[in-house]
C-alpha positions as CSV (number, residue, x, y, z in Angstrom):
1,M,137.3,222.0,118.0
2,N,139.4,221.0,115.2
3,S,139.2,217.5,113.6
4,K,142.3,216.4,115.2
5,S,141.2,217.2,118.8
6,S,137.8,215.7,118.0
7,V,139.3,212.4,117.0
8,S,141.5,212.5,120.2
9,A,138.5,213.1,122.4
10,T,136.6,210.3,120.8
11,S,139.4,207.9,121.2
12,G,139.5,208.7,124.9
13,H,136.2,206.9,125.5
14,S,135.9,203.1,125.9
15,R,134.0,201.0,123.2
16,K,131.4,200.3,125.9
17,E,130.9,204.1,126.4
18,R,130.6,204.6,122.8
19,G,128.0,201.9,122.5
20,E,130.1,199.6,120.3
21,R,130.4,195.8,120.7
22,E,133.6,194.4,122.1
23,F,135.3,191.7,119.9
24,H,135.8,188.4,121.6
25,P,137.5,185.5,119.6
26,P,135.3,182.4,119.4
27,T,135.9,179.8,122.1
28,A,136.9,176.4,120.7
29,Q,134.5,173.6,121.7
30,V,136.2,170.6,123.2
31,L,134.6,167.2,122.1
32,S,134.2,164.5,124.7
33,P,136.2,161.2,124.1
34,L,133.0,159.5,123.2
35,K,132.0,162.0,120.6
36,K,135.5,161.9,119.2
37,R,135.3,158.1,118.8
38,V,131.8,158.4,117.2
39,F,133.1,161.1,114.8
40,L,136.1,159.0,113.8
41,G,133.9,155.9,113.3
42,L,131.5,157.8,111.1
43,T,134.4,159.2,109.1
44,I,135.8,155.8,108.5
45,A,132.5,154.0,107.9
46,S,131.0,156.5,105.5
47,P,133.0,155.5,102.4
48,L,132.8,151.8,103.4
49,L,129.0,152.1,103.8
50,L,128.9,153.8,100.4
51,L,130.9,150.9,98.8
52,V,128.6,148.3,100.5
53,T,125.5,150.1,99.2
54,I,126.9,150.3,95.6
55,E,127.9,146.5,95.9
56,L,124.5,145.6,97.1
57,G,122.8,147.7,94.3
58,L,124.9,146.0,91.7
59,R,123.9,142.6,92.9
60,V,120.2,143.4,93.3
61,F,120.0,144.8,89.8
62,N,122.4,142.2,88.4
63,V,124.8,144.7,87.1
64,G,128.3,143.4,86.2
65,P,129.5,139.8,85.8
66,D,128.2,137.1,88.1
67,L,131.1,134.9,89.1
68,S,129.4,133.1,91.8
69,L,130.5,129.4,92.2
70,F,127.1,127.9,91.7
71,R,123.9,129.2,90.2
72,P,120.4,127.9,90.8
73,E,118.4,126.1,88.1
74,T,114.9,124.8,88.3
75,I,114.3,121.4,86.7
76,R,110.7,120.2,86.7
77,G,109.8,122.2,89.7
78,Q,112.9,121.2,91.8
79,V,115.7,123.8,92.4
80,Y,119.2,122.4,91.7
81,Y,122.6,124.1,91.9
82,V,125.0,123.7,89.0
83,M,128.5,125.1,88.6
84,N,128.5,128.6,87.2
85,P,130.0,128.4,83.6
86,S,131.4,132.0,84.2
87,V,133.3,131.2,87.4
88,G,136.6,130.6,85.6
89,A,136.6,134.3,84.7
90,R,137.5,135.0,88.2
91,Y,141.1,133.8,87.3
92,F,141.3,134.4,83.6
93,S,140.7,138.2,83.1
94,G,141.3,139.7,79.8
95,S,141.4,136.4,77.9
96,A,138.8,134.8,75.6
97,F,139.6,131.5,77.3
98,A,137.6,130.5,80.3
99,P,137.6,126.8,81.3
100,A,134.3,125.0,80.9
101,P,133.1,123.4,84.2
102,S,130.9,120.4,84.4
103,T,127.0,120.4,84.3
104,E,126.5,118.2,87.3
105,Y,123.5,119.1,89.5
106,F,122.9,118.9,93.3
107,K,120.3,120.1,95.7
108,V,120.4,122.8,98.3
109,P,119.7,122.1,101.1
110,K,121.3,118.6,100.9
111,P,118.6,115.9,101.2
112,A,118.8,113.8,104.3
113,G,121.0,110.7,103.9
114,T,122.9,112.1,100.9
115,F,126.7,111.7,100.8
116,R,128.3,114.6,98.9
117,I,131.7,114.6,97.4
118,F,133.4,117.6,95.7
119,C,136.4,117.0,93.4
120,L,138.7,119.9,92.6
121,G,141.8,120.5,90.5
122,G,142.9,121.1,87.0
123,S,142.4,119.5,83.6
124,T,143.0,116.0,84.9
125,V,140.1,116.4,87.2
126,V,138.0,117.7,84.3
127,G,138.9,114.4,82.4
128,Y,140.8,116.0,79.5
129,P,141.2,114.9,76.8
130,Y,137.9,113.2,77.5
131,W,134.7,114.7,78.7
132,H,133.6,114.5,82.3
133,N,132.1,111.0,82.0
134,A,135.6,109.6,81.7
135,S,137.1,111.5,84.6
136,F,138.1,109.8,87.8
137,S,135.2,111.4,89.6
138,S,132.8,109.6,87.2
139,F,134.4,106.2,87.8
140,L,134.4,106.9,91.6
141,R,130.7,107.7,91.6
142,E,129.9,104.5,89.6
143,R,132.0,102.4,92.0
144,L,130.5,103.9,95.1
145,R,126.9,103.6,93.9
146,R,127.4,99.9,93.0
147,I,129.0,99.1,96.4
148,F,126.4,101.1,98.2
149,P,123.2,100.8,96.0
150,G,120.9,102.0,98.9
151,R,122.8,105.2,99.5
152,D,122.3,108.5,97.7
153,I,125.9,109.4,96.7
154,E,126.9,112.5,94.8
155,V,130.3,113.0,93.3
156,L,130.6,116.5,91.8
157,N,133.3,117.5,89.6
158,L,134.5,121.1,90.0
159,G,137.7,120.7,87.9
160,M,138.8,123.5,85.6
161,T,141.5,123.5,83.0
162,A,144.8,125.5,83.7
163,V,144.1,126.3,87.4
164,N,146.2,125.7,90.4
165,S,146.2,125.8,94.3
166,Y,145.2,129.5,94.4
167,T,142.0,128.5,92.6
168,V,141.5,125.4,94.7
169,L,141.9,127.5,97.9
170,D,139.4,130.1,96.7
171,L,136.8,127.4,95.9
172,V,137.4,125.5,99.2
173,R,136.6,128.6,101.2
174,E,133.1,128.4,99.7
175,L,132.4,124.8,99.9
176,P,131.4,124.4,103.5
177,M,128.1,126.2,103.0
178,Y,127.2,123.4,100.5
179,D,127.6,120.5,103.1
180,P,130.3,118.4,101.7
181,D,131.1,115.1,103.3
182,L,134.4,114.7,101.5
183,I,136.7,116.9,99.4
184,I,139.1,115.3,96.9
185,I,141.9,117.5,95.4
186,Y,144.1,116.4,92.6
187,D,146.4,119.4,92.1
188,G,150.0,120.4,91.5
189,H,150.9,120.3,87.8
190,N,149.8,123.9,87.1
191,E,151.6,125.6,89.9
192,F,153.9,127.6,87.7
193,Y,151.8,128.3,84.5
194,G,148.3,128.0,85.8
195,A,146.1,131.0,86.5
196,L,147.8,133.4,88.9
197,G,150.9,131.2,88.9
198,A,154.4,132.8,89.2
199,G,155.2,131.8,85.6
200,A,152.0,132.4,83.9
201,L,151.3,135.2,81.5
202,G,148.8,137.7,82.9
203,R,149.8,136.9,86.4
204,V,148.8,139.3,89.2
205,A,152.1,139.3,91.1
206,H,154.8,137.1,92.6
207,H,153.7,138.0,96.2
208,R,151.2,135.5,97.7
209,W,149.5,138.1,99.9
210,L,148.7,140.2,96.8
211,V,147.3,137.2,94.9
212,L,145.2,136.1,97.9
213,A,143.8,139.7,98.2
214,Y,143.0,139.5,94.4
215,T,141.1,136.2,94.9
216,R,139.1,137.9,97.6
217,L,138.3,141.0,95.5
218,V,137.0,139.1,92.6
219,H,134.0,138.2,94.6
220,C,133.0,142.0,94.5
221,R,131.0,143.4,91.6
222,I,132.7,146.8,92.0
223,F,136.1,145.4,91.5
224,L,135.1,143.2,88.6
225,L,133.7,146.3,86.9
226,I,136.9,148.2,87.5
227,R,138.9,145.2,86.2
228,E,136.8,144.9,83.2
229,G,137.1,148.6,82.4
230,Y,140.9,148.4,82.8
231,V,141.1,145.5,80.4
232,R,139.1,147.2,77.8
233,L,141.1,150.4,78.2
234,R,144.3,148.4,77.8
235,E,142.9,146.8,74.7
236,A,142.0,150.1,73.2
237,V,145.3,151.5,73.9
238,R,147.0,148.7,72.3
239,G,144.6,148.4,69.5
240,E,143.9,144.8,70.1
241,G,141.2,142.6,71.4
242,A,141.4,139.7,73.9
243,P,143.3,136.8,72.5
244,V,141.2,134.1,71.1
245,V,142.2,130.8,72.8
246,R,140.8,127.4,71.9
247,G,141.4,124.2,73.6
248,P,143.9,123.5,76.3
249,T,145.8,126.7,76.7
250,L,148.4,126.0,79.4
251,E,151.1,126.2,76.8
252,L,150.0,129.7,75.8
253,L,149.7,130.8,79.3
254,A,153.3,129.7,80.0
255,G,154.8,132.1,77.6
256,R,157.7,129.7,77.1
257,Q,159.2,130.9,80.4
258,L,162.0,128.6,81.7
259,I,162.2,128.0,85.4
260,P,165.4,126.2,86.7
261,T,165.1,124.0,89.7
262,R,167.3,126.0,92.0
263,S,165.9,129.4,90.9
264,S,164.1,131.8,93.3
265,M,160.9,131.5,91.3
266,Y,160.9,127.7,91.7
267,E,161.5,127.9,95.4
268,D,159.0,130.7,95.9
269,S,156.4,128.7,94.1
270,R,157.0,125.6,96.2
271,L,156.6,127.6,99.4
272,I,153.4,129.2,98.0
273,F,152.0,125.8,97.1
274,E,152.8,124.5,100.6
275,S,151.1,127.6,102.1
276,N,148.0,127.2,100.0
277,L,147.7,123.4,100.8
278,K,148.1,124.2,104.5
279,D,145.3,126.7,104.3
280,I,143.1,124.3,102.4
281,C,143.7,121.6,105.0
282,S,143.0,124.1,107.9
283,I,139.6,125.0,106.4
284,A,138.8,121.3,106.1
285,R,139.8,120.8,109.8
286,E,137.8,123.8,111.0
287,H,134.6,122.5,109.4
288,H,135.4,118.8,110.1
289,I,135.3,117.8,106.5
290,P,137.5,114.8,105.5
291,I,139.8,115.7,102.6
292,L,141.9,113.6,100.2
293,L,145.0,114.6,98.4
294,S,147.2,112.7,96.1
295,T,150.6,112.9,94.5
296,Q,150.7,114.0,90.9
297,V,151.3,111.5,88.2
298,S,153.2,112.2,84.9
299,N,154.5,110.4,82.0
300,L,158.2,109.5,82.7
301,R,159.1,106.7,80.3
302,N,157.8,108.1,77.0
303,M,158.0,111.9,77.5
304,P,161.4,113.6,77.0
305,P,161.9,116.8,78.9
306,F,160.5,119.9,77.2
307,S,163.6,122.1,77.8
308,S,167.2,121.3,78.6
309,E,169.3,124.4,78.8
310,A,173.0,124.0,78.4
311,P,174.8,124.4,81.7
312,T,176.1,127.8,82.5
313,G,178.9,129.2,84.8
314,L,181.3,126.3,83.5
315,A,184.8,127.1,82.4
316,T,185.2,127.0,78.7
317,W,187.2,123.7,78.7
318,V,184.7,122.1,81.1
319,R,181.8,123.1,79.0
320,S,183.7,121.7,75.9
321,A,184.1,118.4,77.7
322,F,180.4,118.3,78.5
323,D,179.4,119.0,75.0
324,R,181.8,116.4,73.7
325,H,180.4,113.6,76.0
326,V,176.8,114.5,75.1
327,D,177.5,114.5,71.3
328,S,179.3,111.1,71.6
329,G,176.3,109.8,73.6
330,R,173.8,111.0,71.0
331,K,175.8,109.3,68.2
332,A,176.0,106.0,70.2
333,I,172.2,106.1,70.7
334,L,171.6,106.6,67.0
335,D,173.8,103.6,66.4
336,Q,171.9,101.7,69.2
337,H,175.0,101.2,71.1
338,W,173.4,101.5,74.5
339,S,176.3,100.7,76.8
340,A,178.8,103.0,75.0
341,A,176.1,105.7,75.0
342,L,175.6,105.2,78.8
343,V,179.3,105.7,79.5
344,E,179.5,108.9,77.6
345,L,176.3,110.2,79.1
346,Q,177.2,109.4,82.6
347,A,180.4,111.3,82.1
348,A,178.4,114.3,81.0
349,R,176.2,114.0,84.0
350,A,179.3,114.0,86.3
351,I,180.2,117.4,84.8
352,D,176.7,118.9,85.2
353,S,173.7,117.1,86.8
354,S,171.2,119.7,86.0
355,H,170.9,118.9,82.2
356,A,167.4,117.2,81.9
357,W,168.1,115.6,78.5
358,T,171.2,113.9,79.8
359,H,169.2,112.2,82.6
360,Y,166.5,111.1,80.1
361,A,169.0,109.7,77.7
362,I,170.7,107.8,80.5
363,A,167.3,106.5,81.7
364,T,166.5,105.4,78.1
365,C,169.8,103.4,77.8
366,L,169.3,101.8,81.2
367,D,165.8,100.9,80.3
368,L,166.8,99.2,77.1
369,L,169.6,97.3,79.0
370,G,167.0,95.9,81.3
371,R,168.1,98.0,84.3
372,T,164.6,99.4,84.9
373,R,165.0,100.3,88.6
374,E,168.0,102.5,87.8
375,A,166.2,103.9,84.8
376,R,163.3,105.1,87.0
377,T,165.7,107.1,89.0
378,E,167.0,108.8,86.0
379,Y,163.5,109.4,84.4
380,V,162.4,111.1,87.6
381,K,165.5,113.4,87.5
382,A,164.9,114.2,83.9
383,R,161.4,115.4,84.8
384,D,162.5,117.2,87.9
385,E,165.2,119.1,85.9
386,D,162.9,120.0,83.1
387,Q,162.9,123.8,83.0
388,L,159.6,124.0,81.1
389,R,157.5,123.0,84.2
390,F,154.4,121.3,82.9
391,R,154.9,118.3,85.2
392,T,155.0,118.2,88.9
393,S,158.5,117.7,90.3
394,T,159.4,115.4,93.3
395,D,159.7,118.4,95.6
396,F,156.1,119.4,95.1
397,N,154.9,115.7,95.5
398,R,156.8,115.7,98.7
399,V,154.9,118.8,99.9
400,I,151.6,116.9,99.2
401,E,152.8,113.9,101.1
402,E,153.6,116.0,104.2
403,M,150.0,117.2,104.5
404,E,148.9,113.7,105.7
405,D,147.5,113.6,109.3
406,T,145.7,110.9,111.3
407,T,142.3,112.7,111.3
408,T,141.1,115.0,108.6
409,V,143.7,114.9,105.7
410,G,144.6,111.7,103.8
411,V,147.2,111.4,101.1
412,I,147.2,108.8,98.3
413,D,150.5,108.1,96.6
414,M,149.0,108.1,93.1
415,E,152.4,107.6,91.6
416,Q,152.7,104.3,93.3
417,V,149.2,103.3,92.1
418,F,150.3,104.0,88.4
419,M,153.6,102.4,88.9
420,G,151.9,99.2,90.1
421,N,149.9,99.1,87.0
422,S,152.6,100.0,84.5
423,P,155.0,97.7,82.7
424,D,158.4,97.5,84.6
425,S,156.8,99.9,87.1
426,L,157.7,102.7,84.6
427,I,154.8,105.1,84.1
428,G,154.4,105.8,80.3
429,N,152.0,105.7,77.4
430,S,150.2,102.6,78.8
431,L,148.3,104.8,81.3
432,I,149.2,108.5,80.1
433,M,148.0,109.9,76.9
434,D,150.5,112.8,76.6
435,H,152.7,114.3,79.3
436,L,150.4,114.0,82.3
437,H,146.8,113.2,81.4
438,P,145.7,109.7,82.2
439,N,143.8,107.6,79.6
440,S,140.3,106.1,80.6
441,F,141.9,103.2,82.4
442,G,144.2,105.5,84.2
443,H,141.1,107.5,85.5
444,F,139.5,104.2,86.4
445,L,142.6,103.4,88.6
446,M,142.4,106.8,90.2
447,G,138.7,106.3,91.1
448,K,139.6,103.0,92.7
449,A,142.4,104.5,94.6
450,Y,140.1,107.1,96.1
451,A,137.5,104.5,97.0
452,E,140.2,102.4,98.8
453,A,141.4,105.5,100.7
454,M,137.8,106.1,101.8
455,R,137.6,102.6,102.9
456,R,140.8,102.7,104.9
457,R,139.8,105.9,106.7
458,G,136.2,104.8,107.3
459,V,134.6,107.6,105.1
460,L,131.1,106.9,104.0
461,A,130.9,103.7,106.1
462,T,132.9,101.9,108.7
463,P,135.6,99.6,107.5
464,D,133.5,96.6,108.4
465,V,130.6,97.8,106.3
466,W,133.0,98.5,103.5
467,A,134.5,95.0,103.8
468,S,130.9,93.4,103.7
469,Q,129.8,95.4,100.6
470,D,132.8,96.1,98.6
471,T,132.6,92.8,96.6
472,I,132.2,94.2,93.0
473,S,134.9,93.1,90.8
474,D,137.2,95.6,88.8
475,S,136.4,93.6,85.6
476,L,132.7,94.1,86.0
477,L,133.1,97.8,86.8
478,W,135.4,98.3,83.8
479,A,133.1,96.3,81.6
480,Y,130.1,98.7,82.5
481,R,132.3,101.9,82.3
482,P,130.5,105.0,81.3
483,V,132.9,105.6,78.4
484,A,132.1,104.8,74.7
485,E,134.1,104.3,71.6
486,I,133.5,107.9,70.4
487,D,134.9,109.2,73.7
488,E,138.1,107.3,73.0
489,R,138.3,108.5,69.4
490,I,137.8,112.1,70.5
491,A,140.4,111.8,73.2
492,A,142.9,110.1,70.8
493,R,142.5,112.9,68.1
494,R,142.7,115.7,70.6
495,T,146.0,114.2,72.0
496,E,147.3,113.7,68.3
497,I,146.7,117.3,67.6
498,L,148.3,118.5,71.0
499,L,151.4,116.4,70.4
500,S,151.9,117.9,67.0
501,S,152.5,121.4,68.4
502,W,154.7,123.3,71.0
503,P,156.1,122.3,73.4
504,F,156.0,118.7,72.3
505,V,157.7,119.5,69.0
506,G,159.7,122.6,68.1
507,H,157.2,123.9,65.5
508,D,153.6,122.9,64.6
509,T,153.3,120.0,62.4
510,T,150.4,118.8,60.3
511,V,148.4,115.9,61.5
512,S,146.9,113.2,59.2
513,S,143.4,113.9,57.8
514,V,140.4,111.7,58.7
515,S,139.0,109.6,56.0
516,P,135.5,110.6,54.8
517,Q,134.5,106.9,55.2
518,D,135.4,106.9,58.8
519,T,132.1,107.9,60.3
520,L,133.3,107.9,64.0
521,G,136.5,109.7,63.0
522,Q,134.4,112.4,61.3
523,I,132.2,112.7,64.3
524,A,135.3,113.1,66.6
525,E,136.8,115.7,64.3
526,G,133.7,117.8,64.6
527,V,134.1,117.9,68.5
528,V,137.8,118.5,68.4
529,H,137.4,121.5,66.2
530,Q,134.5,122.7,68.2
531,N,132.0,122.4,65.3
532,S,129.8,120.3,67.5
533,G,129.4,119.2,71.1
534,W,129.9,116.0,73.1
535,G,126.2,115.4,73.1
536,D,126.0,115.7,69.3
537,A,128.9,113.3,69.0
538,H,127.1,110.6,71.1
539,E,123.8,111.1,69.1
540,G,125.8,110.7,65.9
541,A,127.3,107.5,67.3
542,I,123.9,106.2,68.3
543,R,122.6,106.7,64.8
544,F,125.7,105.0,63.4
545,Y,125.4,101.9,65.7
546,A,121.6,101.6,65.2
547,G,122.1,101.6,61.5
548,R,124.5,98.7,61.8
549,H,122.4,96.9,64.4
550,D,125.4,97.0,66.8
551,W,123.5,96.5,69.9
552,Q,126.5,96.2,72.2
553,N,127.9,99.5,71.3
554,L,124.5,101.0,71.3
555,E,124.0,99.9,74.8
556,R,127.2,101.5,75.9
557,E,126.2,104.7,74.2
558,Y,122.9,104.8,76.1
559,R,124.7,104.1,79.5
560,T,127.2,106.8,78.8
561,L,124.4,109.3,78.2
562,V,122.8,108.3,81.4
563,N,126.1,109.2,83.1
564,L,126.5,112.4,81.2
565,V,123.0,113.8,81.7
566,P,121.6,112.0,84.7
567,L,118.6,114.3,84.9
568,E,117.6,113.7,81.3
569,V,115.0,110.9,81.2
570,L,115.2,110.0,77.5
571,P,118.5,108.1,77.8
572,Y,117.0,105.9,80.5
573,L,113.9,105.1,78.3
574,R,116.1,104.3,75.3
575,L,118.3,102.0,77.3
576,G,115.3,100.3,78.9
577,R,113.7,99.7,75.5
578,L,116.9,98.2,74.2
579,Y,116.9,95.8,77.2
580,V,113.3,94.8,76.4
581,Q,114.1,94.1,72.8
582,Q,117.0,91.9,74.0
583,R,114.5,90.3,76.5
584,R,116.7,91.3,79.4
585,F,113.7,92.1,81.4
586,S,115.3,92.3,84.9
587,E,117.8,95.0,83.7
588,A,114.9,96.8,81.9
589,R,112.9,96.9,85.0
590,T,115.7,98.5,87.0
591,V,116.4,101.1,84.3
592,F,112.7,102.1,84.0
593,Q,112.3,102.3,87.8
594,V,115.3,104.6,88.0
595,S,113.8,106.7,85.3
596,L,110.7,107.3,87.3
597,Q,112.8,109.0,90.0
598,V,114.2,111.3,87.3
599,E,110.9,112.0,85.7
600,P,107.6,109.9,85.7
601,T,106.6,109.1,82.1
602,A,103.9,107.0,80.4
603,T,106.6,105.0,78.6
604,A,108.1,103.8,81.8
605,Y,104.8,102.9,83.3
606,R,103.8,101.1,80.1
607,N,107.0,99.1,79.9
608,L,107.0,98.2,83.7
609,G,103.4,97.1,83.3
610,D,104.4,94.8,80.4
611,I,107.1,93.3,82.4
612,A,104.8,92.8,85.3
613,L,102.2,91.2,83.2
614,R,104.8,88.9,81.6
615,D,105.7,87.8,85.2
616,S,102.1,87.1,85.9
617,S,102.0,90.0,88.4
618,T,98.6,91.1,87.1
619,D,97.5,93.4,89.8
620,E,100.9,95.3,89.6
621,A,100.5,95.5,85.8
622,I,97.0,97.0,86.2
623,T,98.2,99.6,88.6
624,L,101.2,100.5,86.3
625,Y,98.9,100.7,83.2
626,E,96.3,102.8,84.9
627,R,99.1,105.4,85.7
628,T,99.7,106.0,82.1
629,R,96.3,107.8,82.0
630,A,97.8,110.7,83.9
631,F,100.0,111.7,80.9
632,R,99.3,113.5,77.7
633,Q,99.6,110.8,75.0
634,S,99.4,110.5,71.3
635,R,96.4,108.9,69.8
636,E,98.4,105.8,69.0
637,E,99.9,105.6,72.5
638,E,96.4,106.0,74.1
639,V,95.0,103.2,72.0
640,Q,97.9,100.8,72.8
641,N,98.0,101.5,76.5
642,G,94.3,101.3,76.8
643,F,94.3,97.9,75.0
644,V,96.8,96.3,77.3
645,L,95.1,97.6,80.3
646,A,92.0,95.9,79.0
647,V,94.0,92.7,78.7
648,A,95.1,93.0,82.2
649,Y,91.6,93.6,83.5
650,L,90.5,90.4,81.6
651,R,93.2,88.3,83.2
652,R,91.8,89.3,86.5
653,S,88.3,88.4,85.3
654,M,87.3,92.1,85.6
655,L,85.0,91.9,82.6
656,G,83.2,95.1,83.2
657,P,86.3,97.3,83.5
658,A,87.8,95.4,80.5
659,E,84.7,96.1,78.3
660,S,84.6,99.7,79.3
661,Q,88.3,100.2,78.6
662,L,87.9,98.5,75.1
663,L,84.9,100.7,74.3
664,H,87.0,103.8,75.1
665,V,89.8,102.5,72.8
666,L,87.2,102.0,69.9
667,S,85.9,105.4,70.4
668,I,89.3,106.8,69.7
669,D,90.1,104.3,66.9
670,P,87.0,102.3,65.7
671,T,89.3,100.3,63.3
672,H,91.4,98.7,66.1
673,K,90.9,95.1,65.3
674,A,92.6,93.7,68.4
675,S,90.1,95.6,70.5
676,Q,87.2,94.5,68.4
677,E,88.1,90.8,68.7
678,L,88.8,91.1,72.5
679,L,85.5,92.9,73.0
680,K,83.7,90.0,71.3
681,V,85.4,87.6,73.5
682,I,84.4,89.5,76.7
683,R,80.8,89.8,75.7
684,M,80.5,86.1,74.9
685,A,81.9,85.4,78.4
686,K,79.4,87.7,79.9
687,Q,76.6,85.9,78.1
688,K,77.8,82.6,79.4
689,H,78.2,84.0,82.9
690,P,75.8,86.8,83.4
């Protein structure tokens, strides 16, 4: 058989007959609906689970920046929480500037009976150009503690420079877990140029949803590491580092961007502000936390608008007429012809009402002519039309006012408060140091306004209890304010320097130097130029006053330090000793007793014992003196404290304990003559009355 026929014969048999396997295509397996859902869930969950695992690992091993709101700190065995100094980096990525938060402490969990208030907002809340002791939160705390001396009241300042409602919303989301009894928000000036604002340099985006997503993501270590890597890569590509920013940087963040009143950016920012406030209030309502908002205050009378752009879109001849009236008005003002200037400026306003400087010039003329009510209207318009938006406009204040309800949210018209305390009801330099930051008395008024709002709404106590206890006069509270002369000097110098630069003047100008003979001025200069801290400044002022025997200012310094560092016992002891030297024993007793709550010390027990012995409370004096034994003391302290204890024993006719105590003193210092003499007296008494 040839090969061809052989092949044909072979092909005539089946695969089965030839012993070969038949090929069957694989049968597709059909998953049940349940398995499909499980598979899909695992597919989606796997990357999320991986991200969660990485995030937890970063937190456990503390890799990446910690931008938590608070951090724990142990002081004398007690755990406190303090605002994290790095929290500002949530909102200021890629910048050397990060606002410095306060160093006020509180306990977690909150002790029973404690009333806790959180204050949030921008640089005014911080207290700029002062330190936190001159902020309205400090004045509010002092007022409340004097009205309710039996209550444990905390007023915690969470303010940060150059932040706005995005920041406040982000912080408010976290606050319920820390048991606040009241939230106070003073916010609105920084909506355009503050962190994440529509007009700020380094902004995330103009879209609110994207900014809100960003404020959520900054709580994740993974995102922060990615952000940090991006910033470093950008700097490497550009060949530059993060800009070094010192002092208040809102002007730098603004980038000189102008925002007209009727622009889309202005309206978008107003709507964003309204939405952020509504979300803040919703959180407060959800957690049943009372919240107080207030309108924003700014300098109207003594602060010309920063930017007045010439009107656009006018016909050439109309624009020429406008310029002619403005120029004539300027000349009349220079000649102090107020009425003539007013006529020309009002004619310019009739042509274009959006020119901020025209409104301010009209206001000035009306003010000088004694027509102050009309002047205020024009001052407000000048602020509202200012295209460099460092001051809150009427539109934004109106948004704040509309948040008021009858239950959770209260609104204070702070503008009315300042008007009521300003000459001619025109807010100016009498209460505002620059364009919007209050002086110390302005902060005092704010603290009072918040306390009055609490009283009206029955917060902290019922209105009846408030009425019975709110008897402290403003004059007394102001006299005992926790603000020293050095604070005022620092604030004034910082303001002087601020006003010498853009946007207050067209170019930076040189400020006057401080005389070397001006000790306090030199101390203030060190703080302003960041060569020393606020604590160093107050210590320097203390040495200055002690050298001059200026006891009144020395007392104010000690009281200021008690306010600044309430968990440091030394300022209490120094203040108490000063009161003893001035024979103000009742005040000394109070201070030393409070110091024992901060930290028990031999010094406090010794001084309290001296006061008790002076008041013939011998048994109390003995108890107090005996408690000094529990502390490590110097040789001299042990001798002095032991001797006065022996004196107290002798007054109670406890001759045996008195003799033993004197022998102990003499074993430490055999030359102590007072103990030698007293020991002789005791032994003679024992011989007469064995």
